[in-house]
HTML snippet that shows the backbone in 3Dmol.js (N, CA, C, O; Angstrom):
<script src="https://3Dmol.org/build/3Dmol-min.js"></script>
<div id="view" style="width:600px;height:400px;position:relative"></div>
<script>
const pdb = `
ATOM      1  N   MET A   1       1.016  -1.199   0.212  1.00  0.00           N
ATOM      2  CA  MET A   1      -0.216   0.084   0.211  1.00  0.00           C
ATOM      3  C   MET A   1       0.866   1.277  -0.221  1.00  0.00           C
ATOM      4  O   MET A   1       0.793   2.051  -1.176  1.00  0.00           O
ATOM      5  N   ILE A   2       1.848   1.167   0.759  1.00  0.00           N
ATOM      6  CA  ILE A   2       3.204   2.186   0.748  1.00  0.00           C
ATOM      7  C   ILE A   2       3.734   2.774  -0.249  1.00  0.00           C
ATOM      8  O   ILE A   2       3.946   3.961  -0.500  1.00  0.00           O
ATOM      9  N   LYS A   3       4.024   1.341  -1.064  1.00  0.00           N
ATOM     10  CA  LYS A   3       4.414   1.793  -1.968  1.00  0.00           C
ATOM     11  C   LYS A   3       3.447   1.902  -3.233  1.00  0.00           C
ATOM     12  O   LYS A   3       4.120   1.968  -4.261  1.00  0.00           O
ATOM     13  N   SER A   4       2.521   1.928  -3.394  1.00  0.00           N
ATOM     14  CA  SER A   4       1.557   2.137  -4.201  1.00  0.00           C
ATOM     15  C   SER A   4       1.241   3.496  -4.177  1.00  0.00           C
ATOM     16  O   SER A   4       1.242   4.165  -5.210  1.00  0.00           O
ATOM     17  N   LEU A   5       0.921   4.045  -2.875  1.00  0.00           N
ATOM     18  CA  LEU A   5       0.485   5.664  -2.640  1.00  0.00           C
ATOM     19  C   LEU A   5       1.855   6.382  -2.652  1.00  0.00           C
ATOM     20  O   LEU A   5       1.650   7.557  -2.958  1.00  0.00           O
ATOM     21  N   ALA A   6       3.285   6.128  -2.425  1.00  0.00           N
ATOM     22  CA  ALA A   6       4.099   6.686  -2.989  1.00  0.00           C
ATOM     23  C   ALA A   6       4.438   7.143  -4.269  1.00  0.00           C
ATOM     24  O   ALA A   6       4.853   8.220  -4.697  1.00  0.00           O
ATOM     25  N   GLN A   7       4.107   5.852  -4.876  1.00  0.00           N
ATOM     26  CA  GLN A   7       4.458   6.016  -6.527  1.00  0.00           C
ATOM     27  C   GLN A   7       3.534   6.776  -7.336  1.00  0.00           C
ATOM     28  O   GLN A   7       3.878   7.645  -8.137  1.00  0.00           O
ATOM     29  N   ASP A   8       2.116   6.346  -7.048  1.00  0.00           N
ATOM     30  CA  ASP A   8       0.845   6.691  -7.881  1.00  0.00           C
ATOM     31  C   ASP A   8       0.823   8.113  -7.514  1.00  0.00           C
ATOM     32  O   ASP A   8       0.898   9.011  -8.352  1.00  0.00           O
ATOM     33  N   TYR A   9       0.730   8.283  -6.385  1.00  0.00           N
ATOM     34  CA  TYR A   9       0.211   9.521  -6.057  1.00  0.00           C
ATOM     35  C   TYR A   9       1.107  11.173  -6.149  1.00  0.00           C
ATOM     36  O   TYR A   9       0.837  12.317  -6.515  1.00  0.00           O
ATOM     37  N   SER A  10       2.316  10.414  -5.558  1.00  0.00           N
ATOM     38  CA  SER A  10       3.329  11.289  -5.640  1.00  0.00           C
ATOM     39  C   SER A  10       4.852  10.645  -5.487  1.00  0.00           C
ATOM     40  O   SER A  10       5.045   9.617  -4.838  1.00  0.00           O
ATOM     41  N   SER A  11       6.153  11.540  -6.320  1.00  0.00           N
ATOM     42  CA  SER A  11       6.960  10.940  -6.289  1.00  0.00           C
ATOM     43  C   SER A  11       7.444  10.887  -5.241  1.00  0.00           C
ATOM     44  O   SER A  11       7.752  11.963  -4.729  1.00  0.00           O
ATOM     45  N   LEU A  12       7.681   9.775  -4.579  1.00  0.00           N
ATOM     46  CA  LEU A  12       8.417   9.576  -3.018  1.00  0.00           C
ATOM     47  C   LEU A  12       9.322   8.583  -3.115  1.00  0.00           C
ATOM     48  O   LEU A  12       8.834   7.564  -3.604  1.00  0.00           O
ATOM     49  N   GLY A  13      10.149   8.527  -2.906  1.00  0.00           N
ATOM     50  CA  GLY A  13      11.071   6.953  -2.256  1.00  0.00           C
ATOM     51  C   GLY A  13      10.418   6.515  -0.891  1.00  0.00           C
ATOM     52  O   GLY A  13       9.538   6.956  -0.152  1.00  0.00           O
ATOM     53  N   PRO A  14      11.302   5.396  -0.912  1.00  0.00           N
ATOM     54  CA  PRO A  14      10.859   5.015   0.319  1.00  0.00           C
ATOM     55  C   PRO A  14      11.006   5.161   1.704  1.00  0.00           C
ATOM     56  O   PRO A  14      10.372   4.626   2.614  1.00  0.00           O
ATOM     57  N   ARG A  15      12.113   6.118   1.742  1.00  0.00           N
ATOM     58  CA  ARG A  15      12.371   6.994   2.860  1.00  0.00           C
ATOM     59  C   ARG A  15      11.559   7.462   3.221  1.00  0.00           C
ATOM     60  O   ARG A  15      10.933   7.157   4.237  1.00  0.00           O
ATOM     61  N   ARG A  16      11.269   8.676   2.193  1.00  0.00           N
ATOM     62  CA  ARG A  16      10.261   9.401   2.575  1.00  0.00           C
ATOM     63  C   ARG A  16       8.851   9.349   2.600  1.00  0.00           C
ATOM     64  O   ARG A  16       8.041  10.247   2.831  1.00  0.00           O
ATOM     65  N   SER A  17       8.668   8.053   2.302  1.00  0.00           N
ATOM     66  CA  SER A  17       7.103   7.854   2.109  1.00  0.00           C
ATOM     67  C   SER A  17       6.720   7.233   3.640  1.00  0.00           C
ATOM     68  O   SER A  17       5.594   7.319   4.131  1.00  0.00           O
ATOM     69  N   ILE A  18       7.994   6.528   4.357  1.00  0.00           N
ATOM     70  CA  ILE A  18       8.090   6.167   5.468  1.00  0.00           C
ATOM     71  C   ILE A  18       7.960   7.163   6.469  1.00  0.00           C
ATOM     72  O   ILE A  18       7.168   7.098   7.409  1.00  0.00           O
ATOM     73  N   ALA A  19       8.898   8.253   6.205  1.00  0.00           N
ATOM     74  CA  ALA A  19       9.005   9.401   6.797  1.00  0.00           C
ATOM     75  C   ALA A  19       7.515  10.233   7.100  1.00  0.00           C
ATOM     76  O   ALA A  19       7.195  10.733   8.179  1.00  0.00           O
ATOM     77  N   ALA A  20       6.634  10.229   5.722  1.00  0.00           N
ATOM     78  CA  ALA A  20       5.518  10.487   6.171  1.00  0.00           C
ATOM     79  C   ALA A  20       4.358   9.697   7.004  1.00  0.00           C
ATOM     80  O   ALA A  20       3.317  10.285   7.295  1.00  0.00           O
ATOM     81  N   LEU A  21       4.560   8.489   7.332  1.00  0.00           N
ATOM     82  CA  LEU A  21       3.685   7.762   7.947  1.00  0.00           C
ATOM     83  C   LEU A  21       3.897   8.132   9.612  1.00  0.00           C
ATOM     84  O   LEU A  21       2.967   8.312  10.398  1.00  0.00           O
ATOM     85  N   VAL A  22       5.481   8.205   9.975  1.00  0.00           N
ATOM     86  CA  VAL A  22       5.468   8.394  11.141  1.00  0.00           C
ATOM     87  C   VAL A  22       4.652   9.873  11.631  1.00  0.00           C
ATOM     88  O   VAL A  22       3.974   9.685  12.641  1.00  0.00           O
ATOM     89  N   PRO A  23       4.616  10.856  11.263  1.00  0.00           N
ATOM     90  CA  PRO A  23       3.707  11.940  11.617  1.00  0.00           C
ATOM     91  C   PRO A  23       2.331  11.168  11.577  1.00  0.00           C
ATOM     92  O   PRO A  23       1.718  10.903  12.612  1.00  0.00           O
ATOM     93  N   SER A  24       1.913  10.847  10.402  1.00  0.00           N
ATOM     94  CA  SER A  24       0.331   9.990  10.400  1.00  0.00           C
ATOM     95  C   SER A  24       0.088   9.258  11.360  1.00  0.00           C
ATOM     96  O   SER A  24      -0.937   9.458  12.012  1.00  0.00           O
ATOM     97  N   PHE A  25       0.932   8.266  11.677  1.00  0.00           N
ATOM     98  CA  PHE A  25       0.894   7.443  13.388  1.00  0.00           C
ATOM     99  C   PHE A  25       0.316   8.332  14.341  1.00  0.00           C
ATOM    100  O   PHE A  25      -0.785   8.271  14.887  1.00  0.00           O
ATOM    101  N   LEU A  26       1.388   9.311  14.472  1.00  0.00           N
ATOM    102  CA  LEU A  26       1.462  10.023  15.773  1.00  0.00           C
ATOM    103  C   LEU A  26      -0.191  10.749  15.721  1.00  0.00           C
ATOM    104  O   LEU A  26      -0.918  10.639  16.708  1.00  0.00           O
ATOM    105  N   ILE A  27      -0.584  11.360  14.675  1.00  0.00           N
ATOM    106  CA  ILE A  27      -1.789  12.335  14.806  1.00  0.00           C
ATOM    107  C   ILE A  27      -3.045  10.918  14.819  1.00  0.00           C
ATOM    108  O   ILE A  27      -4.124  11.054  15.397  1.00  0.00           O
ATOM    109  N   ALA A  28      -2.723   9.844  14.214  1.00  0.00           N
ATOM    110  CA  ALA A  28      -4.057   8.762  14.519  1.00  0.00           C
ATOM    111  C   ALA A  28      -3.867   8.521  16.002  1.00  0.00           C
ATOM    112  O   ALA A  28      -4.872   8.273  16.668  1.00  0.00           O
ATOM    113  N   GLN A  29      -2.942   8.559  16.459  1.00  0.00           N
ATOM    114  CA  GLN A  29      -2.819   8.090  18.035  1.00  0.00           C
ATOM    115  C   GLN A  29      -3.317   9.137  18.942  1.00  0.00           C
ATOM    116  O   GLN A  29      -3.749   8.853  20.059  1.00  0.00           O
ATOM    117  N   VAL A  30      -3.279  10.049  18.600  1.00  0.00           N
ATOM    118  CA  VAL A  30      -3.659  11.402  19.685  1.00  0.00           C
ATOM    119  C   VAL A  30      -5.214  11.314  19.352  1.00  0.00           C
ATOM    120  O   VAL A  30      -6.108  11.548  20.165  1.00  0.00           O
ATOM    121  N   ALA A  31      -5.399  10.922  17.965  1.00  0.00           N
ATOM    122  CA  ALA A  31      -7.316  11.217  17.682  1.00  0.00           C
ATOM    123  C   ALA A  31      -7.994  10.166  18.464  1.00  0.00           C
ATOM    124  O   ALA A  31      -9.085  10.321  19.012  1.00  0.00           O
ATOM    125  N   VAL A  32      -7.225   8.990  18.488  1.00  0.00           N
ATOM    126  CA  VAL A  32      -7.605   8.036  19.310  1.00  0.00           C
ATOM    127  C   VAL A  32      -8.022   8.139  20.761  1.00  0.00           C
ATOM    128  O   VAL A  32      -9.007   7.768  21.399  1.00  0.00           O
ATOM    129  N   LEU A  33      -6.666   8.919  21.100  1.00  0.00           N
ATOM    130  CA  LEU A  33      -6.278   9.095  22.663  1.00  0.00           C
ATOM    131  C   LEU A  33      -7.525   9.822  23.063  1.00  0.00           C
ATOM    132  O   LEU A  33      -8.265   9.391  23.947  1.00  0.00           O
ATOM    133  N   LEU A  34      -7.762  10.994  22.364  1.00  0.00           N
ATOM    134  CA  LEU A  34      -8.802  11.974  22.240  1.00  0.00           C
ATOM    135  C   LEU A  34     -10.158  11.468  22.139  1.00  0.00           C
ATOM    136  O   LEU A  34     -11.004  12.037  22.828  1.00  0.00           O
ATOM    137  N   GLY A  35     -10.483  10.584  21.467  1.00  0.00           N
ATOM    138  CA  GLY A  35     -11.759   9.678  21.108  1.00  0.00           C
ATOM    139  C   GLY A  35     -12.422  10.190  19.944  1.00  0.00           C
ATOM    140  O   GLY A  35     -13.618  10.046  19.692  1.00  0.00           O
ATOM    141  N   VAL A  36     -11.595  10.782  19.269  1.00  0.00           N
ATOM    142  CA  VAL A  36     -11.777  11.809  17.726  1.00  0.00           C
ATOM    143  C   VAL A  36     -11.999  10.410  16.692  1.00  0.00           C
ATOM    144  O   VAL A  36     -11.072   9.624  16.496  1.00  0.00           O
ATOM    145  N   PRO A  37     -13.275  10.247  16.114  1.00  0.00           N
ATOM    146  CA  PRO A  37     -12.996   9.594  15.039  1.00  0.00           C
ATOM    147  C   PRO A  37     -12.877  10.055  13.621  1.00  0.00           C
ATOM    148  O   PRO A  37     -13.639  10.718  12.918  1.00  0.00           O
ATOM    149  N   VAL A  38     -11.297   9.330  13.320  1.00  0.00           N
ATOM    150  CA  VAL A  38     -10.758   9.476  12.181  1.00  0.00           C
ATOM    151  C   VAL A  38      -9.962   8.691  11.187  1.00  0.00           C
ATOM    152  O   VAL A  38      -9.025   8.135  11.759  1.00  0.00           O
ATOM    153  N   SER A  39     -10.003   8.431   9.822  1.00  0.00           N
ATOM    154  CA  SER A  39      -9.711   7.439   9.139  1.00  0.00           C
ATOM    155  C   SER A  39      -8.067   7.589   9.016  1.00  0.00           C
ATOM    156  O   SER A  39      -7.511   8.669   8.812  1.00  0.00           O
ATOM    157  N   PHE A  40      -7.457   6.457   9.159  1.00  0.00           N
ATOM    158  CA  PHE A  40      -6.392   6.462   8.999  1.00  0.00           C
ATOM    159  C   PHE A  40      -5.829   6.307   7.814  1.00  0.00           C
ATOM    160  O   PHE A  40      -4.615   6.509   7.776  1.00  0.00           O
ATOM    161  N   ASN A  41      -6.535   5.910   6.520  1.00  0.00           N
ATOM    162  CA  ASN A  41      -6.772   6.249   5.307  1.00  0.00           C
ATOM    163  C   ASN A  41      -6.578   7.510   4.737  1.00  0.00           C
ATOM    164  O   ASN A  41      -5.732   7.897   3.931  1.00  0.00           O
ATOM    165  N   GLU A  42      -7.408   8.028   5.232  1.00  0.00           N
ATOM    166  CA  GLU A  42      -7.191   9.827   4.809  1.00  0.00           C
ATOM    167  C   GLU A  42      -5.995  10.296   5.507  1.00  0.00           C
ATOM    168  O   GLU A  42      -5.360  11.125   4.855  1.00  0.00           O
ATOM    169  N   ILE A  43      -5.576  10.038   6.500  1.00  0.00           N
ATOM    170  CA  ILE A  43      -4.137  10.634   7.421  1.00  0.00           C
ATOM    171  C   ILE A  43      -3.233  10.283   6.259  1.00  0.00           C
ATOM    172  O   ILE A  43      -2.821  11.186   5.532  1.00  0.00           O
ATOM    173  N   VAL A  44      -2.915   9.066   6.053  1.00  0.00           N
ATOM    174  CA  VAL A  44      -1.739   8.465   5.412  1.00  0.00           C
ATOM    175  C   VAL A  44      -1.754   9.152   3.783  1.00  0.00           C
ATOM    176  O   VAL A  44      -0.768   9.614   3.208  1.00  0.00           O
ATOM    177  N   VAL A  45      -2.910   9.085   3.336  1.00  0.00           N
ATOM    178  CA  VAL A  45      -2.721   9.657   1.976  1.00  0.00           C
ATOM    179  C   VAL A  45      -2.509  11.127   1.970  1.00  0.00           C
ATOM    180  O   VAL A  45      -1.727  11.658   1.181  1.00  0.00           O
ATOM    181  N   SER A  46      -3.095  11.683   2.710  1.00  0.00           N
ATOM    182  CA  SER A  46      -2.985  13.311   2.869  1.00  0.00           C
ATOM    183  C   SER A  46      -1.491  13.426   3.256  1.00  0.00           C
ATOM    184  O   SER A  46      -0.901  14.246   2.554  1.00  0.00           O
ATOM    185  N   ALA A  47      -0.724  12.814   4.195  1.00  0.00           N
ATOM    186  CA  ALA A  47       0.611  12.553   4.496  1.00  0.00           C
ATOM    187  C   ALA A  47       1.582  12.041   3.206  1.00  0.00           C
ATOM    188  O   ALA A  47       2.670  12.586   3.020  1.00  0.00           O
ATOM    189  N   ILE A  48       1.267  11.324   2.630  1.00  0.00           N
ATOM    190  CA  ILE A  48       2.251  11.473   1.092  1.00  0.00           C
ATOM    191  C   ILE A  48       2.055  12.331   0.070  1.00  0.00           C
ATOM    192  O   ILE A  48       2.817  12.749  -0.802  1.00  0.00           O
ATOM    193  N   ILE A  49       0.652  12.574   0.366  1.00  0.00           N
ATOM    194  CA  ILE A  49       0.567  13.821  -0.991  1.00  0.00           C
ATOM    195  C   ILE A  49       1.065  14.990  -0.628  1.00  0.00           C
ATOM    196  O   ILE A  49       1.470  15.769  -1.492  1.00  0.00           O
ATOM    197  N   GLY A  50       1.115  15.296   0.690  1.00  0.00           N
ATOM    198  CA  GLY A  50       2.037  16.828   1.170  1.00  0.00           C
ATOM    199  C   GLY A  50       3.136  16.837   1.106  1.00  0.00           C
ATOM    200  O   GLY A  50       3.847  17.831   0.955  1.00  0.00           O
ATOM    201  N   SER A  51       3.605  15.260   1.253  1.00  0.00           N
ATOM    202  CA  SER A  51       5.163  14.834   1.184  1.00  0.00           C
ATOM    203  C   SER A  51       5.721  15.383  -0.480  1.00  0.00           C
ATOM    204  O   SER A  51       6.580  16.154  -0.907  1.00  0.00           O
ATOM    205  N   GLY A  52       5.037  14.794  -0.859  1.00  0.00           N
ATOM    206  CA  GLY A  52       5.257  14.686  -2.536  1.00  0.00           C
ATOM    207  C   GLY A  52       4.966  16.202  -2.982  1.00  0.00           C
ATOM    208  O   GLY A  52       5.863  16.693  -3.668  1.00  0.00           O
ATOM    209  N   ALA A  53       4.241  16.741  -2.801  1.00  0.00           N
ATOM    210  CA  ALA A  53       4.375  18.410  -2.622  1.00  0.00           C
ATOM    211  C   ALA A  53       5.006  19.184  -2.255  1.00  0.00           C
ATOM    212  O   ALA A  53       5.314  20.138  -2.970  1.00  0.00           O
ATOM    213  N   ALA A  54       5.364  19.072  -1.191  1.00  0.00           N
ATOM    214  CA  ALA A  54       6.313  19.856  -0.850  1.00  0.00           C
ATOM    215  C   ALA A  54       8.109  19.362  -1.057  1.00  0.00           C
ATOM    216  O   ALA A  54       8.983  20.224  -0.962  1.00  0.00           O
ATOM    217  N   VAL A  55       8.372  18.246  -1.274  1.00  0.00           N
ATOM    218  CA  VAL A  55       9.740  17.789  -2.300  1.00  0.00           C
ATOM    219  C   VAL A  55       9.830  18.458  -3.552  1.00  0.00           C
ATOM    220  O   VAL A  55      10.731  19.235  -3.868  1.00  0.00           O
ATOM    221  N   GLY A  56       8.538  18.013  -4.481  1.00  0.00           N
ATOM    222  CA  GLY A  56       8.540  17.841  -5.939  1.00  0.00           C
ATOM    223  C   GLY A  56       7.676  19.140  -6.493  1.00  0.00           C
ATOM    224  O   GLY A  56       7.468  19.373  -7.684  1.00  0.00           O
ATOM    225  N   GLY A  57       7.253  19.877  -5.456  1.00  0.00           N
ATOM    226  CA  GLY A  57       6.202  20.903  -6.076  1.00  0.00           C
ATOM    227  C   GLY A  57       4.641  20.309  -6.619  1.00  0.00           C
ATOM    228  O   GLY A  57       4.302  19.126  -6.624  1.00  0.00           O
ATOM    229  N   GLY A  58       3.935  21.318  -7.001  1.00  0.00           N
ATOM    230  CA  GLY A  58       2.738  20.936  -7.564  1.00  0.00           C
ATOM    231  C   GLY A  58       2.931  19.448  -8.662  1.00  0.00           C
ATOM    232  O   GLY A  58       2.250  18.444  -8.456  1.00  0.00           O
ATOM    233  N   GLU A  59       3.945  19.525  -9.798  1.00  0.00           N
ATOM    234  CA  GLU A  59       4.392  18.444 -10.746  1.00  0.00           C
ATOM    235  C   GLU A  59       4.310  17.143 -10.126  1.00  0.00           C
ATOM    236  O   GLU A  59       3.677  16.164 -10.523  1.00  0.00           O
ATOM    237  N   ALA A  60       5.105  17.275  -8.999  1.00  0.00           N
ATOM    238  CA  ALA A  60       4.977  15.645  -8.370  1.00  0.00           C
ATOM    239  C   ALA A  60       3.670  14.743  -7.913  1.00  0.00           C
ATOM    240  O   ALA A  60       3.603  13.535  -7.686  1.00  0.00           O
ATOM    241  N   VAL A  61       2.468  15.961  -7.853  1.00  0.00           N
ATOM    242  CA  VAL A  61       1.660  15.083  -7.459  1.00  0.00           C
ATOM    243  C   VAL A  61       0.458  14.747  -8.702  1.00  0.00           C
ATOM    244  O   VAL A  61       0.091  15.595  -9.514  1.00  0.00           O
ATOM    245  N   ASP A  62       0.045  13.601  -8.661  1.00  0.00           N
ATOM    246  CA  ASP A  62      -1.023  13.125  -9.947  1.00  0.00           C
ATOM    247  C   ASP A  62      -2.542  14.269  -9.187  1.00  0.00           C
ATOM    248  O   ASP A  62      -3.214  14.127  -8.164  1.00  0.00           O
ATOM    249  N   ALA A  63      -2.553  14.827  -9.766  1.00  0.00           N
ATOM    250  CA  ALA A  63      -3.946  15.561  -9.954  1.00  0.00           C
ATOM    251  C   ALA A  63      -4.917  14.933 -10.140  1.00  0.00           C
ATOM    252  O   ALA A  63      -5.717  15.091  -9.218  1.00  0.00           O
ATOM    253  N   ARG A  64      -5.376  14.047 -11.168  1.00  0.00           N
ATOM    254  CA  ARG A  64      -6.242  13.184 -11.640  1.00  0.00           C
ATOM    255  C   ARG A  64      -6.524  12.021 -10.265  1.00  0.00           C
ATOM    256  O   ARG A  64      -7.546  11.732  -9.643  1.00  0.00           O
ATOM    257  N   LYS A  65      -5.703  11.751 -10.207  1.00  0.00           N
ATOM    258  CA  LYS A  65      -5.496  10.418  -8.667  1.00  0.00           C
ATOM    259  C   LYS A  65      -6.107  11.006  -7.687  1.00  0.00           C
ATOM    260  O   LYS A  65      -7.149  10.511  -7.256  1.00  0.00           O
ATOM    261  N   LEU A  66      -5.565  12.219  -7.120  1.00  0.00           N
ATOM    262  CA  LEU A  66      -5.986  12.980  -6.450  1.00  0.00           C
ATOM    263  C   LEU A  66      -7.608  13.652  -6.413  1.00  0.00           C
ATOM    264  O   LEU A  66      -8.217  13.876  -5.367  1.00  0.00           O
ATOM    265  N   GLY A  67      -7.971  13.828  -7.359  1.00  0.00           N
ATOM    266  CA  GLY A  67      -9.347  14.391  -7.375  1.00  0.00           C
ATOM    267  C   GLY A  67     -10.214  13.239  -7.193  1.00  0.00           C
ATOM    268  O   GLY A  67     -11.274  13.337  -6.574  1.00  0.00           O
ATOM    269  N   VAL A  68      -9.706  11.886  -7.833  1.00  0.00           N
ATOM    270  CA  VAL A  68     -10.866  10.538  -7.624  1.00  0.00           C
ATOM    271  C   VAL A  68     -10.569  10.188  -6.335  1.00  0.00           C
ATOM    272  O   VAL A  68     -11.163   9.236  -5.829  1.00  0.00           O
ATOM    273  N   THR A  69      -9.731  10.813  -5.711  1.00  0.00           N
ATOM    274  CA  THR A  69      -9.662  10.106  -4.060  1.00  0.00           C
ATOM    275  C   THR A  69     -10.624  11.210  -3.393  1.00  0.00           C
ATOM    276  O   THR A  69     -11.640  10.989  -2.733  1.00  0.00           O
ATOM    277  N   VAL A  70     -10.191  12.157  -3.647  1.00  0.00           N
ATOM    278  CA  VAL A  70     -11.753  13.521  -2.714  1.00  0.00           C
ATOM    279  C   VAL A  70     -12.713  13.056  -2.898  1.00  0.00           C
ATOM    280  O   VAL A  70     -13.332  12.715  -1.890  1.00  0.00           O
ATOM    281  N   ALA A  71     -13.456  12.748  -4.483  1.00  0.00           N
ATOM    282  CA  ALA A  71     -14.409  12.657  -4.914  1.00  0.00           C
ATOM    283  C   ALA A  71     -14.838  11.119  -3.943  1.00  0.00           C
ATOM    284  O   ALA A  71     -15.857  10.938  -3.277  1.00  0.00           O
ATOM    285  N   ALA A  72     -14.079  10.501  -4.082  1.00  0.00           N
ATOM    286  CA  ALA A  72     -14.650   9.240  -3.432  1.00  0.00           C
ATOM    287  C   ALA A  72     -14.439   9.487  -1.599  1.00  0.00           C
ATOM    288  O   ALA A  72     -15.024   8.684  -0.872  1.00  0.00           O
ATOM    289  N   TRP A  73     -13.820  10.310  -1.123  1.00  0.00           N
ATOM    290  CA  TRP A  73     -14.294  10.870   0.359  1.00  0.00           C
ATOM    291  C   TRP A  73     -15.580  11.243   0.344  1.00  0.00           C
ATOM    292  O   TRP A  73     -16.473  10.598   0.894  1.00  0.00           O
ATOM    293  N   ALA A  74     -15.763  12.421  -0.355  1.00  0.00           N
ATOM    294  CA  ALA A  74     -16.880  13.167  -0.120  1.00  0.00           C
ATOM    295  C   ALA A  74     -18.008  12.253  -0.505  1.00  0.00           C
ATOM    296  O   ALA A  74     -18.989  12.299   0.237  1.00  0.00           O
ATOM    297  N   GLY A  75     -18.052  11.363  -1.614  1.00  0.00           N
ATOM    298  CA  GLY A  75     -19.151  10.727  -1.936  1.00  0.00           C
ATOM    299  C   GLY A  75     -19.252   9.513  -1.128  1.00  0.00           C
ATOM    300  O   GLY A  75     -20.125   8.802  -1.625  1.00  0.00           O
ATOM    301  N   SER A  76     -18.548   8.779   0.271  1.00  0.00           N
ATOM    302  CA  SER A  76     -18.643   7.892   1.063  1.00  0.00           C
ATOM    303  C   SER A  76     -19.206   9.167   2.288  1.00  0.00           C
ATOM    304  O   SER A  76     -19.936   8.579   3.085  1.00  0.00           O
ATOM    305  N   PHE A  77     -19.120  10.269   2.560  1.00  0.00           N
ATOM    306  CA  PHE A  77     -19.393  11.070   3.311  1.00  0.00           C
ATOM    307  C   PHE A  77     -21.017  11.465   3.377  1.00  0.00           C
ATOM    308  O   PHE A  77     -21.733  11.720   4.345  1.00  0.00           O
ATOM    309  N   VAL A  78     -21.293  11.412   1.974  1.00  0.00           N
ATOM    310  CA  VAL A  78     -22.611  11.809   1.736  1.00  0.00           C
ATOM    311  C   VAL A  78     -23.429  10.583   2.005  1.00  0.00           C
ATOM    312  O   VAL A  78     -24.259  10.534   2.913  1.00  0.00           O
ATOM    313  N   LEU A  79     -23.110   9.388   1.013  1.00  0.00           N
ATOM    314  CA  LEU A  79     -23.311   8.415   1.066  1.00  0.00           C
ATOM    315  C   LEU A  79     -23.928   7.486   2.485  1.00  0.00           C
ATOM    316  O   LEU A  79     -24.753   6.574   2.544  1.00  0.00           O
ATOM    317  N   ALA A  80     -22.980   8.301   3.728  1.00  0.00           N
ATOM    318  CA  ALA A  80     -23.070   7.469   4.911  1.00  0.00           C
ATOM    319  C   ALA A  80     -23.970   8.209   5.772  1.00  0.00           C
ATOM    320  O   ALA A  80     -24.543   7.686   6.728  1.00  0.00           O
ATOM    321  N   PHE A  81     -24.144   9.881   5.313  1.00  0.00           N
ATOM    322  CA  PHE A  81     -24.864  10.643   5.908  1.00  0.00           C
ATOM    323  C   PHE A  81     -26.914  10.220   5.404  1.00  0.00           C
ATOM    324  O   PHE A  81     -27.939  10.289   6.083  1.00  0.00           O
ATOM    325  N   VAL A  82     -26.711   9.884   4.200  1.00  0.00           N
ATOM    326  CA  VAL A  82     -27.885   9.579   3.666  1.00  0.00           C
ATOM    327  C   VAL A  82     -28.631   8.308   3.926  1.00  0.00           C
ATOM    328  O   VAL A  82     -29.854   8.181   3.973  1.00  0.00           O
ATOM    329  N   LEU A  83     -27.667   7.336   4.096  1.00  0.00           N
ATOM    330  CA  LEU A  83     -27.922   6.053   4.677  1.00  0.00           C
ATOM    331  C   LEU A  83     -28.554   5.984   6.783  1.00  0.00           C
ATOM    332  O   LEU A  83     -29.178   5.123   7.404  1.00  0.00           O
ATOM    333  N   GLY A  84     -28.078   7.086   7.126  1.00  0.00           N
ATOM    334  CA  GLY A  84     -28.203   7.411   8.470  1.00  0.00           C
ATOM    335  C   GLY A  84     -29.189   7.766   8.762  1.00  0.00           C
ATOM    336  O   GLY A  84     -29.831   7.315   9.710  1.00  0.00           O
ATOM    337  N   TYR A  85     -29.634   8.886   7.828  1.00  0.00           N
ATOM    338  CA  TYR A  85     -30.879   9.581   7.802  1.00  0.00           C
ATOM    339  C   TYR A  85     -32.085   8.949   7.678  1.00  0.00           C
ATOM    340  O   TYR A  85     -33.112   9.146   8.328  1.00  0.00           O
ATOM    341  N   GLY A  86     -31.835   8.004   6.597  1.00  0.00           N
ATOM    342  CA  GLY A  86     -32.760   7.115   6.233  1.00  0.00           C
ATOM    343  C   GLY A  86     -32.946   6.020   7.344  1.00  0.00           C
ATOM    344  O   GLY A  86     -34.103   5.975   7.762  1.00  0.00           O
ATOM    345  N   ALA A  87     -32.304   5.362   7.768  1.00  0.00           N
ATOM    346  CA  ALA A  87     -32.658   4.675   8.794  1.00  0.00           C
ATOM    347  C   ALA A  87     -33.212   5.127   9.715  1.00  0.00           C
ATOM    348  O   ALA A  87     -34.091   4.485  10.290  1.00  0.00           O
ATOM    349  N   VAL A  88     -32.798   6.513  10.146  1.00  0.00           N
ATOM    350  CA  VAL A  88     -33.764   7.150  11.208  1.00  0.00           C
ATOM    351  C   VAL A  88     -34.947   7.724  11.314  1.00  0.00           C
ATOM    352  O   VAL A  88     -35.502   8.093  12.348  1.00  0.00           O
ATOM    353  N   VAL A  89     -35.419   7.809   9.951  1.00  0.00           N
ATOM    354  CA  VAL A  89     -36.725   8.383   9.538  1.00  0.00           C
ATOM    355  C   VAL A  89     -37.452   6.743   9.402  1.00  0.00           C
ATOM    356  O   VAL A  89     -38.515   6.470   9.960  1.00  0.00           O
ATOM    357  N   VAL A  90     -36.826   5.949   8.732  1.00  0.00           N
ATOM    358  CA  VAL A  90     -37.623   4.273   8.457  1.00  0.00           C
ATOM    359  C   VAL A  90     -38.026   3.633   9.642  1.00  0.00           C
ATOM    360  O   VAL A  90     -39.176   3.317   9.947  1.00  0.00           O
ATOM    361  N   LEU A  91     -36.820   3.437  10.395  1.00  0.00           N
ATOM    362  CA  LEU A  91     -36.527   2.840  11.663  1.00  0.00           C
ATOM    363  C   LEU A  91     -37.758   3.411  12.744  1.00  0.00           C
ATOM    364  O   LEU A  91     -37.807   4.641  12.749  1.00  0.00           O
ATOM    365  N   PRO A  92     -38.594   2.850  13.508  1.00  0.00           N
ATOM    366  CA  PRO A  92     -39.390   3.412  14.421  1.00  0.00           C
ATOM    367  C   PRO A  92     -38.527   3.602  15.677  1.00  0.00           C
ATOM    368  O   PRO A  92     -37.808   2.665  16.026  1.00  0.00           O
ATOM    369  N   LEU A  93     -38.541   4.598  16.290  1.00  0.00           N
ATOM    370  CA  LEU A  93     -37.399   4.936  17.416  1.00  0.00           C
ATOM    371  C   LEU A  93     -38.698   4.462  18.974  1.00  0.00           C
ATOM    372  O   LEU A  93     -39.872   4.826  19.038  1.00  0.00           O
ATOM    373  N   PRO A  94     -37.834   3.464  20.163  1.00  0.00           N
ATOM    374  CA  PRO A  94     -38.901   3.108  20.864  1.00  0.00           C
ATOM    375  C   PRO A  94     -39.216   4.287  21.996  1.00  0.00           C
ATOM    376  O   PRO A  94     -40.171   4.166  22.764  1.00  0.00           O
TER     377      PRO A  94
END
`;
const viewer = $3Dmol.createViewer("view");
viewer.addModel(pdb, "pdb");
viewer.setStyle({}, {cartoon: {color: "spectrum"}});
viewer.zoomTo();
viewer.render();
</script>
C-alpha cells in the first residue's frame, strides 16, 4: 500500500514515504486517545500527497488521482449521511 501510494499519488522514495507515515501514526494515536473518529487511510494519503508536494512541487502530485480520491471521500461521507438519515426516518424509535 505504501509503495503504491508513494509512487502513484506522488513521486516519493521509500524513505520519504516512511517518513510521512510517522506523523500520520502520531496524529492517529492522538485522535484515538482523545476519542476523535478519524480515518487512518485519509491521514496516510494526505501525508504522502503533502510530502510529495513539498518535495517536488505541484508537478510531483498526480492531480487526477487526487481528484478521484477526494471525490470518493466526499461520496462516502454523503452516502453515510443519507443511509444514516434514512435509517432514522424509516426505523421507529422506542
